[in-house]
N, C-alpha and C positions, 0 to 999 in steps of 0.2 A: 310341648308336653314335658312335664318334669321327669327326671330319671335319677336312678342311683346305681352305684356299682355293686354287683353281686357276682361273686366268683369270677372277677375280672372281666365281666361284660356289663353292658348297660341294660337295665330293666326300666321300661317306660311305664308311666301310670298317670291317672288323672285323679284329682282330689277336688271335689266340687261341693259347695254348700256348708251349712253348719247344722249341728244337731246330733242325734244318735248316729253312730257310724254304721253304714251298710257297705259291705264289700261284695262286688259283682265280678265273678270270674267267668270269662268267655269259654267257648268250646273249641274243638279242633277246627283248624282253618279259619278261625274268627279272630277278632281283636276287640279292643275297647269300644270301637264304634258301634258294635251290635247293641250296646245298652242305651244308645241315644233315644230309643223309643220310650224308655221308662224314666228318663232323667227328670222330666217335668213333674211326673207323678210323685217322685221322691224328693221334691224340692225342699221339704221340711227336714230332710236328713242330710248328713254329711256322706256323700257317695264317693267311694274309692273304687276305681277300676284299674286292673293291671294287665298289661300285655304280657302274657306268659312267655317264657323263654322260647325263642324261635318263631314267635308270632308277632304280628303288628310291627312295632318299631323296636321290639326287644331282640337282642342278639341270642344266638345259640350258645348253650353252655358246653355241649358236647354232641356225641352221636346218638346218645340215648338220654331222653329227658324223662326220668321217673316222675310219678305223681308226687312223690315225697320231695324231690328237688324243686318241682314247680311250686309246691306248698311253701317250701323254704323261701323261695323268691317272693311270694306274696307276704309272708311273715316279715321278711326284710323290709318291705315297703311299710308295713304297719308299724314296725319298731322305729323306722326312720321318722314316721309321722307321729310317734308317741301315742298310738291308739291302743287301748287295752281291752275294749269290749266292742263286739261287732255282731251284726246280723249278717249271715253269710249265705250267698246265693251262688250256685254254680250251674251253668248250662252244659249238658252233655259231658265232654271231657272235663269241663270246669267243675262239675259235680264230683268227679273222681278226685280232683285236686282239693276240693272243699272237704271231702271226707278225710283225706290225708292230713289236712290242716286241723280238722276237728279231733283227730286221733292224737296229734302232737300237742295241741293246746285246747283241751275241752273247756277249760274255765274261761276262755276268752269269748266263747260264743253265747249270744243271747238266743239265737235260733239258727237253724240250718235248713236251707231249701234246696232240694234236688230238682232241678228244672230240666225236664226231659233227660233224666240221668238215672243211675242205678248204683246200689252199694255192692252188687255182685261182681265177681271177677269175670273175665272172658271165659266162655265155654271153649272146649277144644276146637270146635268148628270155627269159632270166632277167631281164635288164635291163628288158625291156618289161613283164614280170610285176610288177616292183617299181614301175614307173611307174604301172601300172593300180592297184596297191595304194595308192599315195600319193594318187591321185585319189579312191579310195573312202574312205580315212581322213579326208580333208578334209571329206567329206560326213557320214560316220558311223563314227568310229573304234571305237566300242564293238561295232558289228556285225562289223567286221574282226577284232577280237580274239576274239570269241565263235566266229566261224567258223573262223579259222586254227588256233587251239590244238589242237582235237581231230585235225586233219589231220596233226599231227606224229607221231601214234601209229600203230602197226600196227592195222588195223581191229578184229581180235579183242581187242586189248588195251584198246581204247576202252571196250568193254562191261564188263570186269572192273575198270577203273580210273575208273569214273564219278565217284566222290566226289573222287578226287585231281585229276581234270581240272577239276572244278567249282572246286576251291580254286585251281588254277593259273590259271584264267580270272579269278578274283577278284583275284589278285595282279597279273596282267597289266593289268587294267582300271585299276589305279592309275597306269599309265604315261601321261603326258600325250600329247595329240595331237602337240605339237611334238616330244617325245622320240621318238615312233614314226616320224614323217616324217624327222627328222634322222638316225636310225639307218639307215632304209631307203635314204636318199640316200647315206649314207656307204658302205654295203655295195655299192651299185651302182657306186660310183666306185673301189673298191679294185682294186689291180693284182694280177696273177698273181705268186705268190711261190714257185712250185715250185723255183726255183733254190736256195732256202734248204735244200732237202732233199737236194741233191746231195753237198755236202761240209760238213755242219754240224759245228761244234766241240763238239757235244753229241748224245746219243742222241735220236731222235725216235720217239714212239709214236703210233699211230693207233688209236683205239677206235671201231669202226663197228658199226652194226646191219645185218643182211642184208636187212631190210625197210624201211630208212630211206627215206621219201618225199622227203627234201630232199637228201641226199648219197647218190647211188647207190653200191652196194657196188663196182661195177666201177671207179668213180672212185677209191675208197679203195685198191683193189687196185693200180691203176696208179700211184698215188702211192707206195705201199709198195715198188714195184719200181724207183723212181728210184735208190736207193742201198742199200748194205748197212747203213747207219746208221738206216734206218727200219724199225720193227717194227709189223706190223698184227695187231690182235686183233679178232675178229668175234664179236658176241653174236647168237646164233641166235634167230630169231623176234622180233627187236627193231626198233622204228622209230627215231625221232630222239631219244627221251627215256628212255634206259636208267636214269637215276636214279630214274624212277618205274616203268618197265616191268620192269626186272630189276635192282633196286638192289644185291642181294648180289653178283651177278657184276660189276657196275660198280665196286663198292667194291674188290674183289680186284684188278681190272685197274688201277685208279687207284693203289692202294697199290704195286703192282709197278712202275708207271711212275715214280713219284716216289722210289722207293727206300726 
């Protein structure tokens, strides 16, 4: 996998195909491999995936990875590849990074897709939840990973996707303790970016699961009502991980979003 130096560490990425550029940003405890399910669907595009700092094969920058720093890492890859216009997709934490990138470089985007993600900041209870998680991770990060991954799925989907969840846990366990804490700390600090949805110079798509335990459907509906430029698509019976829970539906929605 190609890499570049960013803030004195290696950032790994993939660059596949030719055509209009689509940038896919993975979520917390994930890496570029999560996007394998949609690569064939996007074969007419140039698809760039980046291992965010502290995830996959990319190194940690420090002990706090802000969403802005992660966005800068993605931008460094795009400038290295001399890509000027993109359709941008971010899953979960990747959506927070995508919003930070959109705020920095709005003219670069053809479209923005929040894939099981939100433009809102953490609530106070969520900030406390992240603080508790950080304390647990410092003691036993493997226990945190094994416990938290299944909770992202709709309960009935956990049963039928046992082998897929086992593989997802295995991938997530490769994330270092520092990388996990740095990402949680960065998510806790992120600002509210709902204002970006009011008059965006590009269309915004929200893909949500009606049983998502992390991003309540009501929140996604409220975000979609901010402006006429935001389109909401809901996957029924789905939790936070439609790329595993309902991949065929997710593929169709992602292809429609990126054109």
